[in-house]
C-alpha positions, -999 to +999 in steps of 0.1 A: +000+000+000+011+036-007+006+069+011+010+099-011+018+135-002+010+164-026+023+200-021+013+227-046+039+255-049+039+286-070+061+270-097+060+232-092+036+207-076+056+181-056+045+146-050+059+119-028+049+082-024+060+059+003+052+022+007+052-002+037+088-011+032+099+026+036+107+031-001+103+067-011+097+079-047+090+115-057+081+135-087+075+171-098+049+186-122+045+223-133+017+239-112-014+250-130-027+281-112-060+283-132-070+248-119-045+233-094-061+198-098-048+196-134-012+198-121-020+173-093-033+147-118-003+153-142+020+148-112+003+116-102+009+103-138+046+111-134+047+095-100+031+063-113+056+062-141+084+063-117+069+036-096+065+015-127+028+011-125-003+027-140-019+056-123-050+036-117-030+008-101-011+032-079-042+050-067-061+017-061-032+007-038-032+041-020-050+043+013-042+079+022-035+110+001-024+140+020-026+174+003-013+208+009-032+235-010-026+272-017-062+278-029-072+298+001-038+316+002-041+326-035-077+337-031-067+361-003-035+374-020-052+380-053-085+390-037-104+365-058-126+350-031-164+348-027-187+379-026-193+381+011-220+397+032-217+402+070-245+398+095-237+413+129-252+430+159-269+463+151-244+492+155-213+470+151-209+466+114-177+488+112-156+467+136-139+452+106-127+486+096-119+500+130-098+469+137-077+474+168-068+510+160-033+499+151-012+503+120+018+482+107+039+514+109+026+538+136+046+567+122+035+564+086+005+587+083+000+581+046-003+544+042-040+535+038-055+507+059-061+473+043-093+473+023-119+451+041-130+420+023-166+431+029-176+466+017-198+486+040-229+482+017-228+444+023-224+447+061-258+445+078-268+451+114-295+429+130-314+440+161-302+416+188-279+419+217-262+396+242-246+408+274-210+402+282-219+371+302-239+356+273-273+364+287-299+381+264-302+419+266-322+422+233-339+392+218-332+385+181-358+404+161-373+380+135-386+408+113-353+426+113-335+394+104-359+387+076-353+422+062-315+417+064-318+383+046-337+400+018-310+426+016-283+399+014-302+383-014-304+416-033-267+423-028-257+393-048-235+378-020-226+342-025-213+337+011-223+351+044-204+356+077-226+357+108-209+373+138-230+385+167-217+402+198-206+378+226-218+347+205-187+328+217-205+325+251-240+319+237-245+309+200-283+308+202-289+340+180-263+329+155-278+294+152-312+309+146-299+332+119-279+304+102-310+281+102-331+308+085-303+317+060-301+280+051-339+279+044-342+311+025-308+312+007-299+275+003-273+282-023-253+306-002-223+295+019-226+304+056-199+308+082-207+316+119-183+329+144-193+306+172-182+277+150-151+292+133-136+310+164-157+307+196-135+329+218-132+365+231-120+395+211-144+410+187-122+421+158-103+388+156-135+369+157-152+390+130-121+391+107-115+354+110-151+346+102-151+369+072-119+353+059-135+319+063-166+330+044-144+346+017-124+314+009-147+286+019-167+283-013-135+283-034-117+258-012-148+235-010-153+236-048-116+228-054-114+199-029-147+184-041-135+187-077-101+171-068-118+143-048-140+135-077-111+135-102-092+111-079-121+087-074-127+087-112-090+078-116-094+048-092-086+063-058-108+047-031-088+059+000-092+091+020-081+125+009-067+146+038-058+182+038-030+197+059-041+227+080-021+257+091-015+242+126+004+212+110-023+186+116-044+171+088-082+168+084-106+152+059-121+173+031-153+179+050-135+196+079-110+215+057-140+229+037-158+239+069-128+257+084-113+269+051-095+298+068-074+271+085-058+261+052-041+294+044-007+280+055-015+245+043+016+240+021+043+255+044+028+236+074+038+204+056+074+216+055+074+222+093+060+187+099+088+173+077+113+195+096+102+181+130+106+146+116+141+154+103+149+167+138+138+134+153+157+113+128+189+134+132+187+137+169+190+175+165+168+196+188+174+230+172+168+236+135+161+266+113+139+252+085+148+271+053+124+263+024+132+281-008+110+274-038+103+291-071+081+319-057+088+324-020+109+313+009+094+301+042+114+301+074+105+290+109+121+275+140+123+241+156+135+248+191+140+219+215+124+196+190+092+216+188+077+241+164+058+270+179+021+278+173+007+312+171-028+328+169-015+361+156-017+353+119-020+380+092-022+374+055-029+400+028-038+425+055-065+402+070-064+390+106-067+352+110-068+343+147-069+305+142-038+288+156-011+282+130+025+272+128+048+303+132+061+307+097+075+338+080+071+339+043+095+360+023+089+371-013+121+355-025+125+324-047+141+311-079+115+331-099+121+364-081+125+391-107+156+414-107+151+450-118+169+484-116+150+514-103+153+550-113+182+556-089+201+527-105+196+505-075+193+467-080+162+452-066+153+415-065+116+406-059+090+407-045+076+402-080+080+366-093+079+351-128+061+321-112+055+290-133+039+310-161+059+323-179+086+315-154+123+325-157+136+334-191+158+303-192+126+281-191+118+292-227+082+299-220+082+335-230+097+351-198+117+382-205+127+394-170+159+384-153+153+361-123+174+344-096+173+312-116+186+330-147+215+344-126+223+309-113+225+296-149+248+325-159+270+318-128+274+282-138+257+269-106+228+253-126+237+230-155+214+241-183+216+207-200+209+187-168+179+206-153+152+182-141+174+153-150+178+166-186+140+164-192+137+202-193+169+218-207+173+255-199+180+282-224+214+297-213+214+323-240+180+336-229+193+338-193+224+357-204+203+382-224+181+391-194+211+395-171+229+416-197+200+441-196+205+444-158+242+447-163+238+475-189+215+495-166+240+492-137+270+497-160+285+464-148+297+432-165+274+403-170+291+383-142+290+412-118+253+417-124+246+379-120+267+378-088+248+409-075+214+392-080+227+361-062+240+382-033+209+403-030+185+374-028+208+358-001+208+389+020+170+392+017+165+356+029+191+360+057+171+391+069+139+369+070+157+344+093+169+373+115+132+382+121+126+346+133+156+344+155+176+375+166+145+397+169+130+371+192+160+367+214+172+335+197+208+331+187+208+314+152+245+304+157+233+277+180+210+262+153+216+241+122+201+252+089+177+226+074+179+233+036+149+222+015+129+233-014+140+230-050+162+262-049+175+262-013+206+241-020+221+268-042+218+295-016+219+278+018+257+281+024+258+319+018+226+325+038+240+305+067+274+323+064+256+356+067+240+344+099+272+327+113+254+294+112+281+267+108+261+236+100+237+228+071+216+197+066+203+188+032+179+158+032+178+134+002+141+145-002+150+182+001+133+193-031+100+177-020+103+179+018+070+197+023+052+169+005+072+143+023+065+160+056+027+158+050+031+121+053+044+126+088+014+149+098-010+137+125-047+141+124-056+170+146-088+188+158-086+219+179-113+234+201-111+264+225-134+281+250-131+315+267-134+316+305-158+343+315-155+356+350-139+382+372-110+376+395-088+346+397-101+314+380-109+285+403-096+250+401-131+237+396-136+260+366-103+249+350-113+212+354-147+218+340-134+237+310-109+211+301-132+182+307-158+196+282-131+205+256-114+170+260-147+153+253-156+176+224-122+174+206-118+136+210-154+129+201-150+148+168-117+132+159-131+097+165-154+103+135-123+104+113-097+082+131-100+048+148-065+047+164-053+060+197-061+097+205-042+119+228-053+154+240-029+183+241-040+210+265-029+247+267-041+280+281-039+315+267-031+339+296-019+374+303-010+398+331-039+419+341-028+451+324-017+434+292-038+435+260-024+403+245-022+367+256+005+341+254+001+304+248+011+282+278+015+245+272-001+223+298+004+189+283+019+171+313-001+189+339-022+167+363-056+184+366-061+166+399-032+184+416-041+203+448-025+236+438-038+235+402-043+272+396-010+281+413+008+256+390-008+270+359+001+305+369+037+295+376+039+279+341+026+312+327+054+332+345+081+308+332+067+310+297+065+348+298+101+349+310+112+326+281+096+349+256+102+383+270+131+378+295+111+388+326+082+377+347+061+398+371+050+373+398+034+399+419+009+409+392-026+395+386-027+367+361-058+363+339-068+330+324-085+339+291-089+308+268-086+271+274-076+251+244-075+213+236-061+197+205-071+160+199-043+143+181-044+110+162-009+096+156-003+081+121+026+059+111+057+080+104+078+079+072+109+059+080+145+069+074+167+044+057+197+042+080+229+026+069+260+021+090+281+006+062+312+026+051+315+032+014+338+009-005+357+037-021+357+075-023+331+090-045+344+102-079+328+132-095+307+126-126+321+156-144+336+190-140+324+224-151+331+261-149+314+279-120+318+315-107+335+319-073+347+355-077+363+342-109+357+312-131+369+280-116+366+244-128+348+225-101+339+188-097+302+179-101+289+150-080+256+132-084+237+130-052+226+095-061+262+083-062+270+095-026+268+069+001+269+071+039+304+078+050+314+097+018+330+131+023+342+159+001+355+195+004+344+224-017+343+241-041+320+215-057+285+211-070+262+183-060+234+176-084+201+156-082+173+156-107+152+182-088+178+202-068+214+214-069+236+220-038+265+245-041+295+238-019+318+268-014+356+268-011+367+251+021+332+239+032+331+202+041+304+177+033+298+144+051+271+120+040+254+108+072+238+074+079+205+085+063+223+094+031+217+131+037+243+159+033+258+172+066+277+204+056+302+222+079+311+257+068+347+268+069 
């Protein structure tokens, strides 16, 4: 039996299949932005060819297909989501524009605020009101609700977000509104805040519910279409979707909580990174995922990836828990340009997969990072994608020449400048994840993955004074491989309402209810063992933000339960911000439980055998290291555990290339992965 992981990137769709014996086979297919399922099916054809079977036979023998999708992400970035209407408490329809009264740059008086996904004319107030404790102040006015539904119908909205004041404590009014919407507007998608994000903070709840309404119809349509294509092609297993928190869920759940898929693809990379940390016995890693369009960076500290509920995408607040990932507009397709002051810029614009870099020969005319790598000799134009897709070196040179002319530089100086600029940009992104959070990156190893990362990892690491780089054998498809290591996960949360210090009985009651709710829902998808992960969101009394406090190993029966939870909060606050104020009031805001169903992990093929002989390079070629140098070129497939080499060198695989600089040392570890030590 097979399990298959599919990750859709901006340029390529990556696919990985593993079988019960631990064999891993992967393939790539150009992404098809107009309909991503086309690229998925084409990739499955290629994957089947590499397995030596028909696509139908492969899918018939597949019990689980795990998918990372960028449908919701693209809909938000390109503002191509559903036409949304908002139903909210009368007098509160402008919360989405008032936001929190904050700006990204408080000193910039000219930057306009992000445009709301729902314009004011499609935001409707309904006469109803709950008190802060969830009791009714004003009953839901049936006539007013009917008038609003009529207005929604007249607005042409295809999706509705329902978010009434304090509905996280009492969803009765929202449920009534949703039931009536379903009867009177059966073809309209509906998202309610008490289902999407049942917790305190009005702006976060409204914004997240609107985002869910905005992307849900598109995500649902795409997943249903893909599921149908797969079943028609012979797949009888279960299609799972990776969510932003790193767990996976079936199509029904991913469609319901579509806002939870906005980091679906990158989350697979973090799952894979955690698995790499386990296999390597390394507790601290900086995952560095460079693809064709963007670079994603994050942290694995003490073997764990951090989760955050502070997500923002395209100016929209998404308060669902997600892995803490920073996405940088830097990839192999990033376009180089020269502005009016003769300053070289690289990105954020990308050539994407269509038309792609000029060297792809698909009509691209702008110089990109990939074109610069071809000019510098780092990429072999004849061997790209194993020779199946030769690159046009002359086209790459022509685009770089235009940059060189604008800067009055030589071709090689311009190409080296593009290479240097993109490396500095990515290093700055890693600084945001490390130095600005009080983390010293020099204590971490850099995990290099994504099709383009191997060409840049050494210089990015050198800029950060990181001495060790790990390049897995599945580096070019690690996000898809990581999806096969994702567990099933269902999260629920509940806000504690009350004044003063929370009681131990309240804590136990909150977690007992959430434990039952989370595990009960997960059992509908998963028949194996389920564990519950508990945490609390807490703050000091005068603060306006909460921090997440893990409570996984806490015995709820302990006598000093509240004191123990508060002490854990103090310690966590000190870890994050270097201080704790133990004399201040501590406020327990939200209880959270994640039910986790563990799935079988992808196995690493470990070898303790030493190679019979040193590995000889397959060829040599000219590459630019400040001047042209003839360097050995090794095939990654020829390297065995125990092999070692010293740079300068180039290591090539079908779908990735790793650049080894002068004096850097490479050891092939027991997994067959590259362990690089910088000079």
